[in-house]
C-alpha distance (Angstrom), angle and dihedral (degrees) to the residues before:
residue distance angle dihedral
X1 . . .
X2 3.76 . .
X3 3.81 130.4 .
X4 3.75 115.4 -142.3
X5 3.73 108.6 -152.3
X6 3.89 109.1 -160.7
X7 3.83 122.8 -172.9
X8 3.81 113.8 -153.5
X9 3.77 119.7 -106.8
X10 3.72 124.0 -92.7
X11 3.79 123.3 -61.5
X12 3.81 130.2 -171.3
X13 3.80 90.1 -101.7
X14 3.85 95.9 46.2
X15 3.73 87.3 50.8
X16 3.86 93.4 50.9
X17 3.78 95.2 40.8
X18 3.79 98.2 -111.7
X19 3.81 116.9 150.9
X20 3.84 103.8 -110.6
X21 3.83 110.4 -170.6
X22 3.64 114.8 141.3
X23 3.78 99.1 -4.2
X24 3.78 104.9 113.2
X25 3.79 107.3 -136.5
X26 3.81 132.0 159.3
X27 3.73 132.0 -118.3
X28 3.89 122.3 -91.9
X29 3.76 119.2 -120.8
X30 3.92 86.8 -97.3
X31 3.88 88.6 50.7
X32 3.74 92.0 54.7
X33 3.89 90.2 48.8
X34 3.92 88.8 50.1
X35 3.87 88.3 53.1
X36 3.81 93.5 47.0
X37 3.74 90.5 52.7
X38 3.76 90.6 60.3
X39 3.76 93.1 60.6
X40 3.80 97.6 83.0
X41 3.75 93.0 47.0
X42 3.79 96.0 48.3
X43 3.76 92.6 41.0
X44 3.85 86.6 69.7
X45 3.87 90.0 68.7
X46 3.76 136.2 65.8
X47 3.74 108.9 -138.3
X48 3.81 120.6 -150.5
X49 3.83 89.0 -167.2
X50 3.81 135.7 19.2
X51 3.80 118.0 -171.0
X52 3.66 125.3 -176.1
X53 3.77 137.1 -174.5
X54 3.89 112.6 -112.9
X55 3.91 91.6 -122.8
X56 3.76 113.4 105.9
X57 3.76 96.4 -125.4
X58 3.81 88.5 61.6
X59 3.82 94.9 40.5
X60 3.85 91.2 48.5
X61 3.77 90.7 49.5
X62 3.77 90.0 51.2
X63 3.71 93.8 49.2
X64 3.77 95.5 45.9
X65 3.86 91.2 47.1
X66 3.90 86.7 57.9
X67 3.92 100.4 -108.0
X68 3.79 99.5 96.4
X69 3.83 95.7 104.3
X70 3.79 107.5 79.0
X71 3.83 93.9 11.7
X72 3.85 114.7 141.2
X73 3.84 116.6 -142.4
X74 3.79 108.0 -131.9
X75 3.85 117.1 -173.1
X76 3.88 89.9 -155.6
X77 3.78 84.9 74.6
X78 3.92 92.8 62.5
X79 3.78 114.0 124.4
X80 3.73 120.0 -100.2
X81 3.81 111.0 -68.0
X82 3.83 101.4 -117.6
X83 3.75 93.8 -170.2
X84 3.77 110.1 -173.5
X85 3.84 89.2 6.2
X86 3.73 95.0 60.4
X87 3.84 110.4 128.4
X88 3.81 94.2 10.2
X89 3.85 125.7 117.8
X90 3.81 120.9 -127.2
X91 3.69 88.6 -109.4
X92 3.90 90.9 56.8
X93 3.74 91.6 48.2
X94 3.82 95.3 46.1
X95 3.94 87.9 51.9
X96 3.82 83.6 67.8
X97 3.74 100.5 30.8
X98 3.88 111.0 21.3
X99 3.82 96.0 -173.6
X100 3.79 95.9 44.7
X101 3.81 118.1 139.4
X102 3.85 117.8 173.5
X103 3.82 94.0 -148.0
X104 3.81 90.5 53.9
X105 3.79 103.0 29.8
X106 3.84 106.5 27.8
X107 3.82 118.9 -156.0
X108 3.86 128.3 -64.5
X109 3.81 105.9 -114.1
X110 3.79 88.8 9.4
X111 3.76 139.5 70.8
X112 3.88 134.6 -49.6
X113 3.79 123.0 -140.7
X114 3.78 89.5 -104.8
X115 3.78 91.7 56.9
X116 3.75 92.3 49.5
X117 3.80 88.3 46.8
X118 3.71 91.4 55.4
X119 3.86 91.2 54.1
X120 3.73 89.2 47.3
X121 3.76 93.2 52.9
X122 3.80 91.5 55.8
X123 3.81 89.2 51.8
X124 3.78 91.4 50.2
X125 3.74 91.6 48.3
X126 3.88 88.5 55.6
X127 3.75 90.4 46.9
X128 3.85 95.2 50.3
X129 3.83 89.9 48.7
X130 3.88 91.4 55.0
X131 3.83 116.9 102.5
X132 3.80 97.8 -127.3
X133 3.78 140.2 -8.0
X134 3.77 121.5 -12.1
X135 3.85 132.3 -153.1
X136 3.84 119.8 -152.6
X137 3.84 117.8 -167.3
X138 3.82 112.7 -165.7
X139 3.88 149.5 106.0
X140 3.75 139.3 -50.7
X141 3.82 103.9 -105.8
X142 3.75 98.0 37.7
X143 3.90 89.8 49.0
X144 3.72 91.8 48.7
X145 3.87 88.9 55.5
X146 3.85 86.8 46.0
X147 3.84 91.8 55.1
X148 3.83 90.2 50.6
X149 3.77 93.6 48.3
X150 3.79 93.2 47.6
X151 3.87 86.5 61.6
X152 3.80 92.2 46.8
X153 3.77 92.4 -107.7
X154 3.87 122.4 139.7
X155 3.91 115.4 -95.3
X156 3.69 94.3 -105.0
X157 3.84 90.7 62.9
X158 3.82 84.8 76.8
X159 3.86 83.1 89.2
X160 3.86 85.6 78.6
X161 3.79 95.5 59.7
X162 3.76 115.5 74.0
X163 3.86 114.4 -163.6
X164 3.71 128.3 -171.3
X165 3.77 128.4 -156.7
X166 3.80 118.6 -88.4
X167 3.75 95.1 23.9
X168 3.79 134.5 137.3
X169 3.87 120.9 -149.0
X170 3.76 126.1 -179.5
X171 3.75 125.8 -146.7
X172 3.87 116.5 -163.0
X173 3.75 141.7 146.9
X174 3.76 136.2 -88.6
X175 3.87 107.6 -155.5
X176 3.90 90.4 -28.0
X177 3.79 90.7 -46.1
X178 3.77 115.2 121.0
X179 3.85 108.8 -112.3
X180 3.76 141.5 168.5
X181 3.80 113.6 -112.2
X182 3.98 97.1 177.5
X183 3.73 129.0 -0.1
X184 3.71 127.0 -168.5
X185 3.86 91.9 -3.8
X186 3.83 112.6 -173.6
X187 3.77 119.1 -152.7
X188 3.81 119.4 -138.5
X189 3.75 119.4 -125.6
């Protein structure tokens, strides 16, 4: 069993570096092209379970990648709730809090790494219970925590997993040990 971890395509805010948690914005034209490039790769697999964040950028990516039909919306795949930092760039946040790091400090009025980790653990339990490959369509920070938790690391270890828009990562096993097969995989095109 493999878990395909798919970050949505580019949005205006991901391009400009604004923290986009619960703000529901659409893909850019480039983001739609990124999603469409995934179709050929994902079509080679039969997925026992496809889960998608309720936010339109993830749902649109899922549909354009060819897996929208039968996909199940799961609120546990929502992006990190940035609270007071929603819509701000890291530079704007660090002007107020120079030493701020989301994975360590969380967000005022939003979520901590532990809270995101609890959501991710529920997603991984669903994935492990599936009878075959699983596809997860979601967002950068939540998927970075998911990668860490797959390996049994604490949620804050997501800080070590960079993840670009429009990428496909694959989590698998090495002799029953959770492992990373591909991380931050870019598709040509």
